[in-house]
N, C-alpha and C positions, 0 to 999 in steps of 0.2 A: 705260554704261546697256546692257541686253540689244537685241542687232539682231533687229530680228522678218523671220519666214521666210515667203517664198512658198510657198504653198497650192500654185499650179499647179507650180513648180519640183519640190513634193515629191511631188506625185502622178506627173509624168512620171517622176522618179528611181524611184518604186516602181514604176511598171509594167515600165521598162526592167530595173529590178534583179531582180525576179521572173521575166521572159522570159530573164533570163540562168542565173536561178539552175535554174530548170527544164529548160534546157537541157542545162547543164552536168551535173545532176545524171544527168539520163536518160541522156545519153552516158557518163558515169563508170560508171554501175550497167551499162550494156549491155555497155562495154568489159570490167567487171570479170566479168562473165556468160559473155562469150565467154572469156577468159582462162582461167577454172575448169572451163567445159566442155572445154576442149582437152587443159588437164592431165588432167583426169579418163578422156578417151579413152585418152591415152597411158598412164597410171597401168595402165587395165584391161589395155590390149594386152601392156604389159611382164609384165604377172600371169601373162596367158596363156602367153605365151612361156615364163618361168618355170615355170612347173605341167608344160610338154611336157618342158623340158630336165631338170624333177627324175623324171619318170615315165621318160625315156629312161636316166637317170642310174641309178634303180631296176634298171632290165632290165639294165644292162651290169654293175652290180655282184652282181646275182642268178647272170649267166652265171658270175663270177668265183668266188662261194661254191659253185656247183655243181661246179666243176671242183676245188674245192680238197676238195669233199666226195667227189668220186669219186677222188681221188688217195689220199684217208684208205683209202678200203675197197678199192684194189686194189693199192696199193705196197708190198712190192716184186714180189706175184706175178707179175705183166704186167713182162715185161724192157723191154718197148718202149713203156711208158706214159708217161714224159717226152716222147720222139720224137714219137708220135703226137698228143699234146694240142699241143706247139708248133705241129706243122705243120697240125693242123687247126682250130687258133683262133688266128685274127688279132690278137686281144686279148692273147695273151702273146707274148712274144720268146724269154724264157728261162725255165726252171728250175733252180733250185738244190736239192740236197740236202744237210745240215748237221749234222755230229754234235752233238753236246752242247758242245763244244769250239767250234764255229764253223768246224772243215773239213771242206772238198767232199769228199762221199763220193759223190756222183753229179751229174750235170747233163746238162740238153740244152739247146742254144741255138741258132736259126737263125742265127746271125752270131756265129763262135767265134774272137773274134781273139786273148784275152788268158786264157783259162780253164781250167784242169788241176784232176784230182784232186789232193786233199792240199793245196790253196793255204789260208791262215790267214785266213778272211772274220769273224772274230770281233770286231773293230772297226766293224763295219758296221753302220750305225744299224738295219736291220730285223733284225739279229742281238740287239743289245743291247737294244733294247728291249721284245723280246716276254718277255722273262724273267718279268715279271710279268702278261703276258696270254696269253689265247689264239690269237689274231691280231693282227695290228698292221699298220695303212696308213703306211708311210713319207710322208716328205715328198719333194721334187724333189732328186735328187742325182746326180753325175754316175758313170754305170756303168762298170766298171774293164771290162766286156766288149764291150762296144761304143762306150765314151766319148762316150755320147749323153746328153742328160739324162733321167732315168728315175724311176719310180715304181713300188714295188714293193708287194706283200701277202703276207706272211709269217704261217705258219701254226704249230702244231706238231702232230707226228706221232710219238707215244710219245717217247723221249728224243731225235728228232730235230728239225730246224725245216726245213721245205719254204719255199723264197721263190718267188714268183711274179713277173717285172718284166713290168709290166704296160705295154701302149701304148696311148694314147687315142685314136686316130687315127679308131675309128668314132665317140668322142663330139665330136672336132673335127669330123669331116664333118658331123654332124647339128648344132651350133650354128651352124656357118659358112651356113647356109640362112637365117639370122635377120640382116636388114639392114635399116639407117634410110633413111628418105627421102634422103639424102645419099649412099648406096649404102656406107656404112660398117658396120663389124660391130657387132651389138648387146651382145655377150655377151663376157666374159673370165672366167676360171675361175683363183682361187689355193689354194694347198694351205693347210694350217692355219698354216702358219708366215710367210705373205703373199708366198711365190715364184709366180711365172705360172706355171699347168700349160698352159692351153691358153687363146692370144691368136690368134685370124684375123687381125686387124688388123696383127699386128708378131709373124709365127712366130720372128723371130730371139730376141726376149727369152725365149722359152720355153728355147732352144738354150743362152742366155748365164743361165738361171737368175736371171733378173733379179726381187730382192725389192721391193716397193712397200709392206712394212708401214709405212714411214715418210711415205708419200705418203697426198697429200687423200684418196685413196678409203676408206682405212683412219682419218684421224683424223677426216674429216667425214662417212663414211657408216657404214662397218662397224663401228667400235669405239663408235659413240654413239647407232645407232640399232637398231630391233630388224628382223628380217626383216621385208621386205615393206612397211616403211616408206618413204616417198619423200623425195627432199631435192635442193636443189640443191648440187653439190658442184664443185670445181676439176678438172680432169684435165690432170696434165702430159703425157700421152702425147699427149693433142690440143692442149695447150695452150690450151683455153678452157672454160667451165664447162659440165657436163654435168646433164641430170635424170634420175635412174633411183633405184634401187632394188637389194637384193640378198638372197638365202637362204641357207642353210648346207646340206649334205648330213651328217646327223647322224653317219654310221657312218665317214666320213671325215675330218669337219671341214674340207673343202674349201667355198671360198666362190664362189657365183656371183653375179656382178655384171652388172646388165644396165643401159644407158644411153642417152640420146639427146642431141644437141645442144642446148643452153636456148636460143644464140642462132637456131637454125633456127625453134626451136617461137615464138620472137618473130617471127622473120622470116614465118612461115605466119600471124600474125596482123594483118600490117601491112593487108593488102588489106582486111580489116575494118573495122580501127583508120582507116583513111583513110578508109572509107565513113561510119564514124561519124560521124568530124570534119567531114564534107562536110555530113551529114544536119543536124548540130547547127550548122554556120553558116546552111544554108537554114532550119532552124526560128528561130533567132535574127534572121535578119534578116526574115522573116515576123512574128515576133513584135513587134520593134521596129516594124515599118512599121505594124502594126495599133495597138500602143499609140500612136503620134503620130497616127493617125487617130482614136481613140477621144477621146483627151486633148482634140485641136483642138475636137471639138463639147463637151465637157464646159466646157473654159475658156470658149467661147462663152455657153453658160448660165450659169457663174460670174461673167463680165464682166455679163450682162445685169442677175442680181441684184443684185451689187454696186452698178451705177448705179441700182437702183431703192430698195434700201435706204439709199444715201448721199440720194437725194431726199428720202425721207422722213423721215430724221434732219435734214435741213434745214427742216422743215416744210413741204414742195411737196408736198402731199396729191394734187394734179391729173395728176400723171405718168401717162402711159399705160404700162401694164404689158404687155410684149411675151410672146406665149408661147412656149414652150421648145420644144426637139427631143425633151427626156424628160420622161414625165409626173411623175416625184416633183419636178423643178423647177415643173412647171405647180402642182402642189399646194403648195407653198412661198408661191409667186408669188402664188396666190388668198388662201394665209393673211394674204400683204401687205397684199392688197386690202384684207381682213376687218377686218385691222388698223388701217387708216386710219380705218375708218368707227368703228372702237371707241375710238381716241383721242381723239376729239372727244368722245365719251360720258363718256370717264373724266376728260377736264378738267372736266366739268361737275360729276361726283360728287366731285371731290378736295378742293374746300373741304368737302362734307359731311362727307366722310370724316376730315378733320381735325377737324370740330368732333366726330366719335365719337369720334378717338383722344384727345382731351382728357378726354371722361369715362370712357373706359378706362382712363386714364392716372392717374386718382385714384380710379377703383373698385377696384382690385385688393388682392389682401392683402399683397403683398411692398411692401418698400420699394424705392423708384425715385429715383435721382437722375443727372441730368445735369450731367456737369461738366466743365471743362479742366483738368487736371491737377490735380485735387484742388480746386478752385476752385469752387463750386456755381452752376450757371447756372439750374436747373430742379430743383422735386422736387413729387413728389406730396405730397397730404393725409395719406396714411400717414407718412409720413418726419415730418412735423412733430408727427403724433400720438406716435410712437414717442420722439423725440428731446426730447420735454414742451416744446413751444416755442407761442409766443402763436398766430405767424401764418408763412405762408412765407420774408416778406421779413426774418423773425431768422437764415435759411439761407442766402438767395441772396447770394452775393459772399462767403460764411466760407469760410476752409479747413475740410476734411471730416476734416483731421488732428487736430483739434481735439476732437471725440468718438469718437477710436483710441486705444486703451490702447498705452501706451509700446512694449511689447515687439513689438507689431504695426505699428508707423509704419512700419520700415524696409521691411518686406514690401509694404506698400498702395503707397509711391511706386515699389517696383520695377514692379510691377502697373498701375500709371497707364499705363505706356508698351506694355501689351500687351494682346491679348485674353486672356481668362483663362476658366479653368475652373472649377468651384465650390471654393472654399478656405474655411478656418475664421478667423477673427479676434473681437477683442474688442472692444465698444462700451462706453464711460461712460458713461451717463446718469445725471447728478445723484449721483455717488459711486457706482453699483451698476453692476456689469460682468453686460452680455449676451454670451454666445456667438451668433455669428452666421454665417452660410454667405453668402458673397457671391460674386458673377459680375460679369464686366465687359466688354462688345462696344464697339467704336467706330462711331458712325453718324456720318450727313452732317447737317447740322442749320444751313438757312438759308446753305448752301454752306459750312460750316465743319464741319472733322472735329473731334468731339465723343465723350466716351465716357459711355455710359449702363449705369449700374449697377444691379444689384437686391439685394437686404439681406433675408435670412429670420431670424428672431429662432428660433435652436435650441437655446436653453437647456434646456426641458423636455425636448427630444429627445435630448438628450445624457446626461440621467438616465436613462433610459429604455434606451440604449446597453447600460449595464451589466447591465441585465435581459436582454439580448436576446444578449449573447455567446455563450453555449453554444446558443442556436438559430443563430445565424450562422455556428456552427462546422461545425453539422452541414449546413447549406445547402452552404456551401463542399464540403464533403466530397461532397454530391451533385454538386454542380457538377464535381468532379473527376472522378466517374464517368463523367459524360458526355464529357469532352475524353478520358478513357483510350480511351472506347467509339469517338468518331471516329478515337483515335490508331492502333487494333487494326486499321483497315482497310488499314493500310501493306502489309499480306502480300499485299495483289491484287497488288502489281509482279510477284509470280510468276506469275500467272494471265497477265500482260502477256508475261514472260520465255517462259513454253511458246506463246503463241499466236505471238509475232515468229520463235520458233527454228521453228515448223511452216511458217509463211509464208517463209521463208528457203531452207530445206531445200526447200519445193516449186520455190521459182524456179528451185532448181539441181537439180532432178529427182533428189534424194536421197532423199526422206521415203520409209520404208516404211510397210505399213500398220500394222504392230505398232509402229512408232515414233508415227504418228499416233493410232493407240486410246491409246497410253499416255500421250500428251500430253492427249487430250481428260478421259481419264477423271482426269487429276490435274487440270485445269482444275474438273471437275465436283465434283471430292471439295474442293479449295479452297475453292468456291463454296458447297459447305455446310458446311464447315467454318466458314467465316468468318460466315456467318448465323447460325451457333449459339454462338459464344464471342462473338459481340457482345452479344447476350442475355444470355447469362452475365457480362460485364463489368458491363452496367447492373446487375446482380444483386448485385455483388460482395459489398456487405456484409448484405444481406438473408438472414434466418434460415431462409428457408423454402427453400432449397433442397434436393432430394433427394441421400441421402448411399448409396452403393453400393458395395459390394464390385468389384473390378477386376484386372485383370493389369496389373504394372508392364510387364514385359517387353513385352505387346502395345501398351502407349503408346508405348514407346519405338520399336518397329518401325515403327508410323504416323506418328507425327513424321516419322523418317527418310525416309519416303516421299515425305511431303507437300513434305519441302524437299531431295527428291534432286535434282532441276533446280537449284535454287539453289544447293547445294554442288559438285554437278559444274563449273557453267560456272566456278566460283572453283577449279577442280583441290584440291578437299580431299576426302580420302579419309576413310572413316568405317571404324572397326573397332567391332564389339560383342562383348562376353564376358559374357553373359547366362545364369545360372544358376538353375533350380528355377522353379518358379511363384508368382511371387512375387507373392500376392495380399492389397491392402490396400484398407482401406474408407476412402470419400471422395470427391471431386467428381473423375470422371475425366476431365471435359471442362476444368477448371482447370488439373489437371495436366498435362494436354498445352500451355497457355499456358506453364507454368513449364517445360517441356522447349524449348518451341519460342524461350522466349526466351533461356535459357543457351545453345542451340545460335547462334542467332541472333548473340548477343553474342560466342562463340566464333568464330563465322565473321569479323565485323567485325574482330578483333584479327587474325585469320591475315591477311586481307587487308592488312590496313596494314603487313603485314611483307614484304619485300623475301627473300622464301626461297621454293626450286624446290619442295620436299615440305612438305604443307601438310595435317595430319592431326588427325582428333578421334576419341577413344577413350572408349568408353562402359562401364564394368562395371557388373554387380548382383550382389547376393549376401546372404546371410543371415547376420547377427552379434548374437550376445546377442539373438534372438527380434525383431532389427530390420533392416527393408528398407534397406539401403546402396545408393546409386545414386550413381557418381561417374562428371563428364565431365571428360576431359581434353583440353586443347590444346598445340601447341607453337607457339604467338604469341607468346611472349617473356616472358609474365606480367604482373601489375600492380604500378606502384609502392608498396613497401610503406609508403610514408606515407599513401596512399589505401586501401590494399584493406580496410582496416576500415569506409569509409564508403561502397562500393560498394550497398549495401542500403540508403541515407539516400534518402528521397523526394526527388526531383528533381537528385539528382545524378549528373551524367554525365560521362566520360572524352573524349565524342565534341564534337564541333562543333555548335552551337545548329541545325543544319540537319539534322541525322543522328540525333538521341536527344533524349529528354525527360528521362530521369532517371529514368521510373517503372518500368522493365519488371522490371528485378531489385529493386526496393522492392515489388510487387505479387508476383513471384514468391515473395519473405518472407514477404509478409502470406498466400498462400495455403499456403504450406507449414506455417508456426507457429500462424496464428489458425485456418486451416480444417481442417488436416489433423491436427494437434498433432504437427508434427514440426520439424526442425530444417534448418537449411541454412546452412552456410558457404564462405568461398574460404580458398586458400593457393596460394601458387606453389610450384611444384615443377621440381626437375630429374632427369630420366633418361636411359635409354640404349634405344635402339631401333636395331638391326640395326647395331650400332657405331659408330652416331653419338650424339653428346652433344646434348639438347635443352632449351631452357626453356621452359614454360610455365604456365599457370593451371589449378587443380583446383576445380569446384564440389562438392560432396559434399552429398547428400540424404538426410536420417537420416528414415524413416516407422516407425511400428509398424505389423507386420504380422497378417494377420489367421489364427488358428489354426485347424487344422482338427480 
């Protein structure tokens, strides 16, 4: 037996649960907002630092390039050229001039430890790698001149190679200015091979030519993300997680990494989080207190109301009804007071009503029988006449199955045990069968549960059914169109998506005017589009729609604009290859519906696939004086056993809550019946960007309008 629940307890649980839910939701949203705001500030600051370093790096490289140009213009006319450049430019430690075989012809170094004319440097990186280039920036190497980690810039000078050994102290001093809140340096620079060039936090790594290509700064950040994309990555140098990004210097291949301790970021939010938790607890406490206070007053009114109703139910109509604190309860109690008065009046009229019921019982057109599991207890006069009996006494006490055709007796026995909707069966009266429509409901009569069954002779109506069959089919078709018009309003979810997106971006202060106007335009455009398409769906099978010439490519671009937000939300890329001005004659708005159905089906198929890259390709062309529209996706295709059925009405591969199975059926009807074209589907295998994909291709063929 089902245990009864306490209304008081449920109200109290609901009030307290709602208070807890509101407090926790507001707190979590606020904490999330503070967290992402903090990250946005850090990202902005780090980007600004990288912009400054890139600018400084460009200035530095420009100085080197100017020096190389100066050497090209004045060497070897000026005998002191190399010395003057090294002595006057702190960025250059040494200059070597190598002949075509890599032998030193000339040089100058600020510190000359082991360098002489005639030395063979043909195996050095800066000589070997310049053979096929006009200039070359080397990675970090151990200089044979001063046995220090060095970087070189080499360039061709006629048949010679000039090598500038570059010092990065100027850049190192510049980036040392940028520190995090824990006083650690923000920036580190790597060469194209992953070796540390500049590291203010640990200069010894530069001298050791420490390579971090296998470290997580590369495997989790540089090798997987584009420049200026942010991520949390583990730093082996600091032995903790960092938050940051990087950029690349295109001319040299150097990587500039900027980071901040993720743990410190979280610690900086602790005070805010503790404050939010305290506010949540305070709000929760006040809410629970108010909930208990309010519920106490409500429960007092409930108790008074319960006492009043119990007294009335027990026949005590003289009870004194107390006024409640709440006006709504007073209205209800006043209603009970009026009910007491009305009960006396209704008891007086009850006998008169019983007499009227008996009269009504015998004056209906239907056969009415009251029975207990098929044994007749009472019946109206219509039943006596229909069964061709002499009097009601010939029926009372008999088993009704005596009048039922044998093949329906089992059905009636089952229906004796339950309330039934109308169902058909045959009654035999003096050897003649009558097709009847019956319905039964349980009622209480004299404190006993019995069944009241009504029966209508529909023998003549069944004959007319055959004549009305075709008309019924047309009526069903009209009803289906109404359902289609109702279902077609589902794209309104796109409007909701745009609106919620605007709200979210507004909450985090990231929305731009351009983004706002674009979303609002999309909402207005969708609203107008849906209003028009609903009317077109209602007129789907009418012959009075206007046919006009329109451009297929324009329709495709319009649909893609309408679906842009939905596709982007699911990371679906759309590529179009639209050729020529393809003008066709037909119903432009219905054609939009066809495109929307197909692209939405492709989107749904892609969402169901666990893949990183999702795309839809749309191609148009003219072939044999026909317009060919091909829509492909990489959603895995359709099972070959059902691909021939996807255009059947009410056939769907989706769950019932997600699809009705009429989208592609309607698309087929529009293309084939209304636009005199054809549409079919096939599974395809194709290669894109050296990757193999499987998908489905929907192909539409329409006659074009010749100019």
